[in-house]
C-alpha positions in Angstrom: 35.9 49.7 88.4 33.2 50.3 90.9 35.8 51.3 93.6 36.9 54.2 91.7 33.3 55.5 90.7 31.9 54.9 94.2 31.1 57.9 96.3 33.9 58.9 98.8 34.1 61.9 101.4 31.7 64.8 100.5 30.0 62.8 97.8 32.8 63.1 95.6 33.9 60.0 93.6 37.1 58.2 94.7 39.0 58.9 91.5 38.5 62.6 92.2 40.2 62.3 95.5 43.1 60.5 93.8 43.4 63.4 91.4 43.4 65.8 94.2 46.2 64.0 96.1 48.3 63.5 92.9 47.9 67.3 92.1 48.8 68.0 96.0 52.0 65.7 95.7 53.2 67.2 92.5 52.8 70.7 93.9 54.8 69.6 97.0 57.6 68.1 94.9 57.7 71.3 92.7 58.1 73.4 95.8 60.9 71.2 97.2 62.8 71.2 93.9 62.5 74.8 93.5 63.8 75.5 97.1 66.6 73.0 96.4 67.4 74.9 92.9 67.3 78.3 94.6 69.7 76.9 97.6 72.2 75.5 94.9 72.0 79.0 92.9 72.8 80.8 96.4 75.8 78.4 97.1 77.1 79.1 93.7 76.9 82.8 94.1 78.5 82.6 97.4 81.3 80.5 96.1 81.9 83.0 93.3 81.9 85.7 95.7 84.3 84.0 98.2 86.7 83.1 95.3 86.6 86.9 94.1 87.2 87.8 97.7 90.2 85.4 97.9 91.7 86.7 94.8 91.4 90.3 96.2 93.0 89.4 99.5 95.7 87.5 97.7 96.4 90.6 95.6 96.4 92.8 98.7 98.8 90.5 100.3 101.1 90.6 97.5 101.0 94.5 97.5 101.8 94.4 101.1 104.8 92.3 100.8 106.1 94.3 97.9 105.7 97.4 99.9 107.6 95.8 102.8 110.2 94.9 100.4 110.5 98.4 99.3 110.4 99.9 102.7 113.2 97.5 103.8 115.3 98.5 100.8 114.8 102.2 101.6 115.9 101.5 105.1 118.9 99.7 103.9 119.9 102.6 101.7 119.3 105.2 104.4 121.2 103.2 107.0 124.4 102.6 104.8 123.3 100.4 102.0 124.6 101.2 98.2 125.5 104.6 98.3 128.5 104.9 96.4 129.8 107.2 93.5 130.1 104.3 91.1 126.4 103.1 91.7 125.2 106.7 91.6 127.0 107.4 88.1 125.5 104.2 86.7 122.0 105.2 87.8 122.4 108.4 86.1 123.4 106.8 82.8 120.2 104.5 83.1 117.5 107.1 84.3 116.0 110.0 82.7 115.4 111.9 85.9 118.1 112.9 88.2 115.8 112.7 91.1 115.4 108.7 90.7 119.1 108.4 91.6 119.3 110.4 94.8 119.0 107.4 96.9 122.5 106.3 95.5 124.2 109.6 95.7 127.0 109.3 98.4 126.4 111.2 101.5 128.8 114.1 101.9 131.2 114.1 104.9 130.2 116.8 107.5 
């Protein structure tokens, strides 16, 4: 026991230096764990943001695909497509608005 009670550096007992060293080690460990925890929180947040961005991008791609399909269908109707009297009449029966069926109205010969 005399080893711990003997005077060390600056006249402080050796047990005092041991306590100071332990407190310092605990503070360093606390700082490392805190930094690690913050890094994990940042990584989780970045993952959530990336997932949300991926969902938005997927939705935008789907919208663009639908727009392309709609434009292709419009071009098909404008070029020749499904313009005939039978389809126009069926559309008029199915829709409330006459304007919705204009795309099926047969083109009058000039």
